N, C-alpha and C positions, 0 to 999 in steps of 0.2 A: 355301671349299675351297682347301687349299694347292696350288700348282703342283707337278706331278711330271713333269719333262721325259721325253719318250719317247726312249729310247736306241737303239731298233731300229725304224727308220722305213721304211715302204714309200711309194713314189711312184706315184700314178695319173696317167696322161696322158689328158686328155679331148681326143680327137684333132680333132674337127670340129664337133660340136654340130648344132643345128637353127636357130640364129639367122641373121639376114640379113647374115652376114659374108663370104659367098663372093666378093663383088665389092670388098671392102675390103682384101684381101691375096691375092697370088698363091700364098701358102703354104697357104691353106685348102684341104684336099683335097676333091674332088668325087666322082670315080669310085671304085668299089670298089678298083681297083688303086692309085690314089693314096692312099686312106684306109689300106689295108693297108700300103703302103710307108712312109707317115708313122708308123703305129703301130710298125712294125718298127724304124725309125730311133729312135723314142722308147725302145723297149726296149733297143736298143744303148746308148743314152745313160744308162740306169739306171732306167727305169720298170719296175716289177714288174707293173703292171696297165695295160691300155689300155681306155679307155671309148669305145665307138664308136656313133655314129649313122650313117645313110646319107643320101645326097643324090642328086638327079637328076644323072647324069653330065654332062649338057649345060648345064643352067641353074644347078646348085648348090642348087636349092630342096630343102627337107627332104622326105624320102620315108620310107615304112615298108614297102617291097616286100620280101617274104621272099627273093626271088632275089638282091637286092642284099646283104642280110645274109649269105646263104649264100656268096656270092663273097668278101666280106670275111673271113668265118670261115675258109674254105678257104685263102685266101692267107696269113693269119696263122698258122694251124696248120701249114702246110707249110713255113714259114720255118725257117731254121737257128737263129734266136734264139728262146729260150723266153720266153713272157710269158703272164700270166693274162688271159683275155678277159672283158670286161664289156660286155654289150650293153644299150643303153637299152631300156626298155619304157615310156617316157614319152609316146610318140606316140599319137594317137588319142583325145585328150581335150580338144580345142580347141573352144570355143564362141565365136563372134563374133556379138554382138547387133547389132540394127539401131539406128537413131537413138534418143536418150533418150526421146522421146515415143512411139516405136513400136518397142520393142525386139524384138518378135516379128512375123513369123517370124525365125529366125536367118538371118544372112547366109550365102549359099551359099559365097562366096569366103572361105576361111580356116577355116570350120567343118569339123572332122574328128572326128566322134564315132563310136567303134566299141565293140563289146561286149568283154567281158573276154577271151574266148577268142581273138578276132581280134587284140587288142592283145598277146597273149602267143604268138601262133602262131609267130613267128620264133624265139622262145626255145625253144619245143617242138621245132622242126626243127633248130636249130643247137646247142642245149644248151651255151651258154657256161657258164663256171664261176660267173659272177656276172651278174645283171641288175638294173636299177634299179627301184625302186618309189617314185614320187613320192607322199609320204604326206600329201597334202592338196590342197585347192583354193585357188587364189590368182589375183589380177590380175597381169598382166605389163605392163611399161611399153613394151616394144619395139613392141607393137601393141595395139589396143583389143580384147583378147580375154581370156577366162577359161580357165585351165588347170583342168580339171574332173576331180577324183578323189573320188567320193563314198565314204562308208564301205562301202556294199555292193560297189562296184567294187573297192575296195582289199582287202576280205576275199576276194573271188573271185580276183583276180589273185595276191594273196599265197599263197592256198591252192594255186593252180596251180603257182606257182614252187616252193613247198616240195615238192609232190608230184613235180615233175620232177627234184628233186635239184639245182636251181640255187639258189645262195645269193642271196637278195634283198639289195640294198644300198638301205637306206632313204634317200631324198633328203628331208632336212628343211630347209624354207625358212623355218620359224618355230617357236616353242616349241610351238604347238598341234599341229604335225605330229609332234613327239616324243611328245606326250601320247597321240595316237592310235596311234602305233607301239607304245607300251608296252601299250596296250589290245589290239592284235593279238597281242603276245607272251602276254598273260594269257589270251587265248582259244585259244592254241595254233595260231593261223594262222602265226605266225613262231616260230622257235626262240629259246630264252632268250638265247643268246649272239649277239645280233643285230649286224649290221654297218650303220653309219650314216654318211652324208656330210652334214656341216653346210654348207649353201649360204648364204654370207653376201654381202650387198650386192646381191642380185638384186632390182630394183624389181618389185613392192612386197612383198617378204618381209622377213626380218630384216636391218636395216642392219648394216654391218660395223664399227661401233665396238666397242671391246674390252669394254665393259660388257655389250652385247648378246651378244657372242660367249661371254663367260664364263657368262652366263645359259643359253645353249644347252649349253655343256659341262657345266654343273652339273645339267642335266636328262638327261644320258646315264647310264644305269645302269652301275655299275662293271664288270659282266661283259660289257658291249658293247665292240666295237672301233669307234673313230670316226676319221674323217678330216675335213678341212675345207678350204675354199677361199674366196677372194673373187675378184671380177672386176676386170678393167681394171688400173689402176695399183697396186692393193693386192694383186695376186696374190702377189708375192714376200714382201710383209710378212706375209701369212697363212701362208706356209711356216714362217717363224720362230715366229709366234704359235701355230700348231697344235702344232708340236713341243714348244714350251715348256709348253703346256697338257696334254701327254700324248697327243697324237694323231698321225695320219699326214697326208700332204699330197696335194693334187691341183693340177696345173698343166696347161696346154695351150691350144690355139687356140680351143676352145669358150668359154673364159672371158676370154681376153686375147690380143690380136694383137701386142703390142709387147715387144721385148727391152729397148730403151732409147728415149729420146725421139727420134722420127724414124726408128727402126730397127725394121722389121718382123721378127718372130721366126718361127722354125720350131718345131715341136713338140720336136725333139731339143734345140734350144738352150734352151728353157724348162726341160726336164728337167735338162739339165746344170747350169743355174744353180741350180735347186732342190736338186740333189744337193750342190752346193758349199756352199750355205747350211746344209743339214742337217749336213754333215761339219764345217764350221767351228764349229758349235755343240757339237761333241763327240759327236754321235750317229752311228749307222751306218746306211747305206742297205742294206736287205735286198732279196734277189732273189725271183723267182717261186716257187722251191721252198720257201723259208722262209715265204713268204706262204701257200702251200697248207697247210703244216703248221699255221701259226698259225690259219688260218680254217677248217680242215677241208675243203679243196677237193680234188677229184679231177681230175687232168689228163685232158683229153679227147683222143681220137685224131682225126686229120683226118677230115672228112666224106667219105663215099663220093661220088665224082663221078658225075654222071649218065652213062649209056652213050651 
């Protein structure tokens, strides 16, 4: 497939994630106020979309409390800067097995398995424009656990998202995830003009070599919109690679903590660098209103605050 550079590129900033990075950089936001402020700064720097997880405000540990998501959503929507909100729905599918000779019962510490409705409850309450759908099960290297997303779970969650009018962003960590995403489209669970994020270099998913990346790109249907990222030192390389391959880009502290060797980054700095790369390639960075038109999104009003 010939390369067709994307000339109108949107940048997503993945603001904080759920990995154990909170003690590795003072710039990783923890509280809803910090997460929202970092997202707003990223939007000012050129991010059209902000992708948000929530954390325990004190410890920085990953959480999925609805009230934390509500506060992040309220703060971002009440800000002066416009941005498309993308909330994760990837939490609630972690299984941690026991020792290899006695894997069951599952370990209580780290295991967090919830039903489809519970995993989507914050989406139903906050109604972001986009939410993520991790389209498969895989091992993770950060800890000895399995990210579990069964076909039945994905059908249920995808149907709920579509019914709510929230655009699912398919998170594809390998080619099989794209295969199943196409099955969800064929079944009518997801709409034909799907949105997908190609997640490269996450152990043990698709490695971030260019041959594997192009295999992923070549498995994305032409009518879909795709974005891509890699983690760590290859984050900015994949800004260029994705644009060159016809896609959009994602950067942020969820995926990489560093601006330069020995220099810890902020989300805004990572977005600024990505925007510079995009523009130096001769492409244009587009804003949230253009993204909404492109993806068929409806801007949401601020949530009503509790009395």
